[in-house]
Backbone as ProteinMPNN parsed JSONL, in Angstrom:
{"seq_chain_A": "XXXXXXXXXXXXXXXXXXXXXXXXXXXXXXXXXXXXXXXXXXXXXXXXXXXXXXXXXXXXXXXXXXXXXXXXXXXXXXXXXXXX", "coords_chain_A": {"N_chain_A": [[-249.934, 24.452, -41.525], [-252.642, 26.449, -42.394], [-254.06, 29.128, -40.695], [-257.461, 29.928, -40.122], [-259.127, 32.93, -40.253], [-261.696, 33.993, -39.664], [-265.011, 33.001, -38.629], [-266.915, 32.894, -40.613], [-265.358, 32.381, -42.828], [-264.598, 29.8, -42.204], [-266.929, 28.329, -42.683], [-267.16, 28.724, -45.442], [-264.803, 27.434, -46.369], [-265.338, 24.8, -45.531], [-267.594, 24.182, -47.106], [-266.391, 24.234, -49.544], [-265.263, 21.822, -49.672], [-262.937, 21.372, -48.199], [-260.706, 20.009, -45.761], [-260.838, 20.622, -42.37], [-259.146, 21.423, -39.307], [-258.512, 21.48, -35.743], [-256.834, 22.854, -32.839], [-256.906, 20.735, -31.141], [-256.627, 18.611, -32.75], [-258.848, 17.545, -34.0], [-260.85, 16.62, -36.813], [-262.735, 18.109, -39.416], [-265.27, 17.75, -41.794], [-267.328, 18.557, -44.535], [-270.171, 17.18, -45.889], [-272.947, 15.917, -47.712], [-274.836, 17.763, -46.679], [-274.189, 17.9, -43.986], [-271.944, 18.361, -41.187], [-269.158, 16.565, -40.501], [-267.423, 15.318, -37.764], [-264.35, 14.092, -36.943], [-262.584, 12.249, -34.592], [-260.264, 10.747, -32.372], [-260.647, 8.141, -33.498], [-263.38, 8.065, -33.765], [-266.539, 9.218, -35.093], [-268.949, 11.739, -35.749], [-271.951, 13.277, -36.994], [-273.319, 16.48, -37.596], [-275.777, 19.071, -38.074], [-275.303, 21.976, -40.142], [-276.155, 24.264, -38.862], [-276.108, 23.532, -36.134], [-273.37, 23.037, -35.928], [-272.331, 25.624, -36.267], [-273.346, 26.874, -33.978], [-272.126, 25.356, -31.914], [-269.34, 25.501, -32.395], [-268.479, 28.096, -32.927], [-266.628, 29.675, -31.57], [-264.254, 28.408, -31.762], [-260.872, 27.858, -32.902], [-259.824, 27.378, -36.164], [-258.019, 25.504, -38.644], [-256.724, 25.0, -41.943], [-256.413, 21.798, -43.074], [-253.551, 20.204, -44.168], [-251.976, 17.766, -46.013], [-249.88, 15.395, -47.597], [-251.431, 13.241, -49.802], [-254.671, 11.807, -49.05], [-257.022, 12.352, -46.444], [-259.595, 11.385, -46.098], [-261.182, 9.165, -48.166], [-263.601, 9.796, -50.217], [-265.027, 8.245, -52.102], [-264.546, 5.571, -51.309], [-265.638, 5.731, -48.766], [-268.366, 6.227, -49.304], [-268.965, 3.857, -50.734], [-268.574, 1.949, -48.738], [-270.658, 2.547, -46.883], [-272.887, 2.15, -48.526], [-272.677, -0.592, -48.977], [-273.013, -1.683, -46.375], [-275.576, -0.888, -45.765], [-277.302, -2.558, -46.971]], "CA_chain_A": [[-251.376, 24.607, -41.594], [-253.059, 27.843, -42.499], [-255.117, 29.503, -39.747], [-258.624, 30.61, -40.696], [-259.273, 34.112, -39.405], [-263.068, 34.287, -39.233], [-265.874, 31.824, -38.694], [-267.58, 32.858, -41.923], [-264.414, 31.702, -43.721], [-264.651, 28.379, -41.856], [-268.076, 27.769, -43.412], [-266.807, 28.737, -46.865], [-263.819, 26.375, -46.604], [-266.024, 23.507, -45.403], [-268.452, 23.971, -48.27], [-265.503, 24.013, -50.689], [-264.773, 20.446, -49.499], [-261.628, 21.319, -47.563], [-260.676, 19.386, -44.443], [-260.398, 21.568, -41.353], [-258.717, 20.827, -38.058], [-258.388, 22.401, -34.613], [-255.648, 22.614, -32.014], [-257.087, 19.421, -30.515], [-256.434, 17.619, -33.818], [-260.115, 17.036, -34.525], [-260.995, 16.913, -38.226], [-264.1, 18.456, -39.8], [-265.526, 17.603, -43.219], [-268.722, 18.843, -44.881], [-270.727, 16.398, -46.991], [-274.369, 15.552, -47.584], [-275.515, 18.763, -45.845], [-273.814, 17.706, -42.58], [-270.54, 18.509, -40.842], [-268.671, 15.367, -39.826], [-266.277, 15.546, -36.883], [-263.581, 12.872, -36.723], [-261.64, 12.392, -33.477], [-259.966, 9.525, -31.607], [-261.245, 6.961, -34.114], [-264.838, 8.18, -33.771], [-267.09, 10.204, -36.014], [-270.367, 12.049, -35.647], [-272.403, 14.281, -37.953], [-274.282, 17.463, -37.101], [-276.216, 20.032, -39.088], [-274.456, 23.169, -40.232], [-276.631, 25.197, -37.836], [-275.553, 23.077, -34.854], [-271.93, 23.254, -35.993], [-272.091, 27.054, -36.025], [-273.627, 27.151, -32.564], [-271.183, 24.674, -31.025], [-267.924, 25.733, -32.674], [-268.235, 29.451, -33.415], [-265.499, 30.3, -30.877], [-263.083, 27.539, -31.956], [-259.894, 28.267, -33.9], [-259.703, 26.351, -37.184], [-256.911, 25.541, -39.583], [-256.905, 24.157, -43.117], [-255.577, 20.619, -42.94], [-252.741, 19.947, -45.355], [-251.144, 16.574, -45.925], [-249.766, 14.716, -48.875], [-252.4, 12.152, -49.76], [-255.973, 12.242, -48.579], [-257.447, 11.893, -45.127], [-260.827, 10.623, -46.276], [-261.484, 8.847, -49.55], [-265.063, 9.873, -50.276], [-265.571, 7.13, -52.873], [-264.525, 4.388, -50.452], [-266.574, 5.996, -47.68], [-269.71, 6.022, -49.841], [-269.109, 2.441, -51.055], [-268.684, 1.243, -47.46], [-271.994, 2.711, -46.32], [-273.842, 1.489, -49.423], [-272.556, -2.032, -48.744], [-273.552, -2.073, -45.077], [-276.994, -0.538, -45.643], [-278.097, -3.608, -47.627]], "C_chain_A": [[-251.717, 26.087, -41.555], [-254.224, 28.114, -41.549], [-256.228, 30.237, -40.489], [-259.016, 31.718, -39.736], [-260.687, 34.419, -38.941], [-263.94, 33.049, -39.405], [-266.638, 31.752, -40.011], [-266.681, 32.193, -42.962], [-264.402, 30.199, -43.45], [-265.766, 27.711, -42.658], [-267.766, 27.69, -44.903], [-265.844, 27.598, -47.19], [-264.456, 24.987, -46.496], [-266.848, 23.21, -46.651], [-267.653, 23.8, -49.555], [-264.787, 22.667, -50.581], [-263.351, 20.371, -48.95], [-261.761, 20.655, -46.192], [-260.12, 20.41, -43.468], [-260.016, 20.819, -40.095], [-258.65, 21.914, -36.986], [-257.088, 22.107, -33.886], [-255.701, 21.241, -31.367], [-256.923, 18.278, -31.504], [-257.716, 16.894, -34.212], [-260.165, 17.413, -36.0], [-262.456, 17.142, -38.543], [-264.22, 18.423, -41.316], [-267.006, 17.869, -43.449], [-269.118, 17.976, -46.062], [-272.167, 16.032, -46.662], [-275.102, 16.454, -46.593], [-275.239, 18.61, -44.353], [-272.322, 18.01, -42.412], [-270.156, 17.283, -40.03], [-267.439, 15.724, -39.015], [-265.626, 14.195, -36.606], [-262.593, 13.137, -35.594], [-261.476, 11.051, -32.769], [-260.636, 8.275, -32.186], [-262.757, 6.977, -34.166], [-265.277, 9.247, -34.77], [-268.541, 10.477, -35.643], [-270.694, 13.189, -36.593], [-273.427, 15.19, -37.294], [-274.669, 18.394, -38.242], [-275.286, 21.24, -39.066], [-274.862, 24.193, -39.17], [-276.081, 24.829, -36.462], [-274.043, 23.276, -34.803], [-271.591, 24.709, -35.673], [-272.274, 27.375, -34.548], [-272.565, 26.564, -31.634], [-269.73, 25.129, -31.185], [-267.574, 27.157, -33.095], [-267.049, 30.142, -32.737], [-264.198, 29.502, -31.012], [-262.148, 28.136, -33.011], [-259.685, 27.106, -34.864], [-258.51, 26.604, -38.091], [-257.277, 24.67, -40.781], [-255.915, 23.014, -42.999], [-254.855, 20.36, -44.25], [-251.869, 18.723, -45.109], [-251.012, 15.997, -47.321], [-250.639, 13.47, -48.794], [-253.715, 12.685, -49.233], [-256.285, 11.631, -47.227], [-258.663, 10.976, -45.259], [-261.027, 10.401, -47.771], [-263.002, 8.761, -49.666], [-265.681, 8.712, -51.039], [-265.617, 5.854, -52.029], [-265.514, 4.531, -49.302], [-268.01, 5.715, -48.14], [-269.954, 4.544, -50.147], [-269.302, 1.616, -49.784], [-270.107, 1.336, -46.914], [-273.071, 2.128, -47.213], [-273.857, -0.016, -49.174], [-273.237, -2.441, -47.449], [-274.992, -1.65, -44.852], [-277.894, -1.603, -46.257], [-278.768, -4.486, -46.624]], "O_chain_A": [[-251.149, 26.86, -40.783], [-255.242, 27.423, -41.587], [-255.969, 31.058, -41.369], [-259.215, 31.477, -38.546], [-260.856, 35.059, -37.903], [-263.647, 32.169, -40.215], [-266.971, 30.661, -40.474], [-267.169, 31.52, -43.87], [-264.213, 29.408, -44.375], [-265.563, 26.648, -43.244], [-268.079, 26.691, -45.55], [-266.04, 26.878, -48.169], [-264.143, 24.099, -47.288], [-266.797, 22.102, -47.184], [-268.17, 23.283, -50.545], [-263.826, 22.405, -51.305], [-262.638, 19.402, -49.212], [-262.808, 20.737, -45.55], [-259.064, 20.996, -43.705], [-260.499, 19.715, -39.844], [-258.721, 23.106, -37.284], [-256.333, 21.216, -34.276], [-254.662, 20.647, -31.076], [-257.064, 17.11, -31.139], [-257.673, 15.765, -34.7], [-259.582, 18.422, -36.399], [-263.326, 16.456, -38.007], [-263.393, 18.986, -42.033], [-267.845, 17.455, -42.649], [-268.482, 18.025, -47.115], [-272.543, 15.863, -45.502], [-275.887, 15.98, -45.771], [-275.989, 19.143, -43.535], [-271.545, 17.928, -43.364], [-270.758, 17.0, -38.995], [-266.517, 16.362, -39.523], [-266.268, 13.275, -36.1], [-261.853, 14.12, -35.626], [-262.444, 10.312, -32.592], [-261.137, 7.44, -31.433], [-263.364, 5.988, -34.575], [-264.478, 10.065, -35.224], [-269.277, 9.564, -35.267], [-269.818, 13.975, -36.954], [-274.287, 14.739, -36.537], [-273.967, 18.488, -39.249], [-274.577, 21.481, -38.088], [-274.012, 24.908, -38.639], [-275.641, 25.7, -35.71], [-273.496, 23.64, -33.762], [-270.672, 24.985, -34.902], [-271.453, 28.066, -33.946], [-272.154, 27.214, -30.672], [-268.975, 25.14, -30.214], [-266.466, 27.395, -33.578], [-266.515, 31.107, -33.285], [-263.17, 29.876, -30.446], [-262.6, 28.842, -33.912], [-259.403, 25.985, -34.443], [-258.059, 27.734, -38.279], [-258.047, 23.718, -40.652], [-254.715, 23.238, -42.843], [-255.474, 20.303, -45.312], [-251.126, 18.653, -44.13], [-251.931, 16.101, -48.133], [-250.579, 12.731, -47.812], [-253.855, 13.885, -48.995], [-255.854, 10.52, -46.917], [-258.744, 9.931, -44.614], [-261.037, 11.356, -48.547], [-263.609, 7.77, -49.259], [-266.753, 8.236, -50.666], [-266.62, 5.139, -52.038], [-266.156, 3.557, -48.908], [-268.772, 5.045, -47.442], [-271.032, 4.026, -49.855], [-270.108, 0.686, -49.764], [-270.695, 0.325, -46.528], [-274.086, 1.651, -46.706], [-274.919, -0.64, -49.161], [-273.962, -3.436, -47.419], [-275.582, -2.021, -43.837], [-279.112, -1.561, -46.085], [-279.477, -5.421, -46.998]]}, "name": "protein", "num_of_chains": 1, "seq": "XXXXXXXXXXXXXXXXXXXXXXXXXXXXXXXXXXXXXXXXXXXXXXXXXXXXXXXXXXXXXXXXXXXXXXXXXXXXXXXXXXXX"}
């Protein structure tokens, strides 16, 4: 995993649709103008402003794995189905 050296780079990587992680193995994804944090089977979304305030001192890494962590198409289909 590649360490991200500055928090401004963290924002750039998120907006480029990369998955980021921390030492605690939390995962962060940016979509629909929100930052989603996945951890221990849970997920919550916060605004980019809140993300900056809460995590500006955290160390981030670019998550690399063969395959995908989150399938955005399946994620969107799931929420469309359950919003009916």
